[in-house]
C-alpha positions as CSV (number, residue, x, y, z in Angstrom):
1,M,9.0,-23.9,22.1
2,K,6.9,-21.9,19.7
3,V,3.2,-21.5,19.4
4,G,1.2,-19.4,17.0
5,I,-2.2,-18.2,15.8
6,F,-3.5,-16.5,12.7
7,D,-6.4,-14.1,12.1
8,F,-7.7,-12.0,9.2
9,M,-8.2,-8.3,8.6
10,D,-9.2,-6.2,5.6
11,C,-7.3,-3.1,4.6
12,A,-7.0,-0.7,1.7
13,H,-3.9,1.0,0.3
14,S,-2.4,2.5,-2.8
15,V,1.3,2.4,-3.7
16,P,1.9,4.9,-6.6
17,A,5.5,3.7,-7.1
18,L,4.3,0.3,-8.2
19,D,2.6,-0.5,-11.6
20,G,-1.0,-1.3,-11.1
21,C,-1.0,-0.4,-7.4
22,G,-1.4,3.4,-7.7
23,V,-5.2,3.2,-7.4
24,A,-6.7,2.6,-4.0
25,H,-7.6,-1.1,-3.6
26,G,-8.1,-3.6,-0.8
27,H,-6.7,-6.9,0.4
28,T,-7.7,-9.4,3.0
29,Y,-4.6,-10.0,5.1
30,K,-3.9,-13.2,6.9
31,V,-1.8,-12.3,10.0
32,E,0.3,-15.1,11.5
33,V,1.8,-14.5,15.0
34,V,4.4,-16.8,16.6
35,F,5.2,-16.6,20.3
36,E,8.3,-18.3,21.8
37,G,8.8,-19.2,25.5
38,E,9.2,-22.0,28.0
39,I,6.5,-24.5,28.8
40,K,4.9,-23.6,32.1
41,D,2.0,-25.7,33.5
42,G,1.8,-27.5,30.1
43,M,1.6,-24.4,27.9
44,V,3.8,-21.8,26.4
45,M,1.1,-19.2,26.0
46,D,-2.7,-19.3,26.2
47,F,-4.0,-19.2,22.6
48,K,-6.9,-17.0,23.7
49,A,-4.6,-14.4,25.2
50,L,-2.3,-14.4,22.1
51,R,-5.4,-14.0,19.8
52,E,-6.7,-11.2,21.9
53,A,-3.4,-9.3,21.9
54,T,-3.2,-9.9,18.1
55,R,-6.7,-8.5,17.6
56,R,-5.8,-5.4,19.7
57,A,-2.8,-4.8,17.5
58,M,-4.7,-5.4,14.3
59,A,-7.5,-3.0,15.3
60,R,-5.3,0.0,14.3
61,Y,-5.1,-1.3,10.7
62,D,-8.3,-3.4,10.2
63,H,-10.8,-1.7,7.8
64,K,-8.4,1.3,7.4
65,D,-6.5,2.8,4.5
66,L,-2.9,1.9,5.2
67,S,-1.7,4.7,3.0
68,G,-2.4,7.1,5.8
69,L,-0.7,4.9,8.4
70,L,2.5,3.4,6.8
71,D,5.0,4.9,4.4
72,P,5.0,3.1,2.1
73,P,1.9,1.1,2.9
74,S,3.6,-2.2,2.0
75,C,3.1,-5.7,3.3
76,E,6.6,-5.5,4.7
77,N,5.9,-2.3,6.7
78,L,2.6,-3.7,8.0
79,S,4.4,-6.8,9.3
80,L,7.0,-4.6,11.0
81,A,4.3,-2.3,12.5
82,L,2.3,-5.3,13.9
83,L,5.5,-6.9,15.3
84,A,6.5,-3.7,17.1
85,D,2.9,-3.2,18.5
86,L,2.7,-6.8,19.7
87,R,6.2,-6.9,21.3
88,R,5.3,-3.9,23.5
89,E,2.6,-6.1,25.1
90,L,4.1,-9.6,24.5
91,P,8.0,-9.5,24.2
92,G,7.9,-13.2,23.4
93,V,6.4,-12.6,20.0
94,V,9.2,-13.7,17.6
95,L,7.5,-13.5,14.2
96,V,4.7,-11.8,12.3
97,R,3.9,-12.9,8.8
98,C,1.3,-11.0,6.8
99,W,-0.2,-12.6,3.8
100,E,-1.4,-10.0,1.2
101,G,-4.1,-12.2,-0.4
102,H,-3.5,-15.9,-1.0
103,N,0.0,-15.9,-2.6
104,K,2.2,-13.1,-1.2
105,W,3.6,-12.6,2.2
106,A,6.1,-10.6,4.2
107,E,7.7,-11.8,7.5
108,A,9.2,-9.7,10.3
109,G,11.2,-10.9,13.3
110,P,12.8,-9.0,16.2
111,E,16.0,-8.7,14.1
112,D,14.1,-6.6,11.6
113,L,13.1,-3.9,14.1
114,A,15.4,-0.9,14.0
């Protein structure tokens, strides 16, 4: 069974290779995290524990310039980085979807990690 949470963070970036994105600008990212496991004592995962782990992973990027952390600082690379960070603590995380604003997203699962 799968359970999930979402949270928000704000980040800046610039992507010179893309038209209109070469100037530093910011986004509010909605970060969705899905955990998969067996039901034990009526739950798959405590939502509070999943949210706390997600916030710890997001702290590396929240209110930061992604241009200095990811190459390129894309929504795709942010999804991959968060997935890798979360899976170190919670191997049952099977999906991270980052929404860059309201109408664009990138999704990473374990099969996307190299």
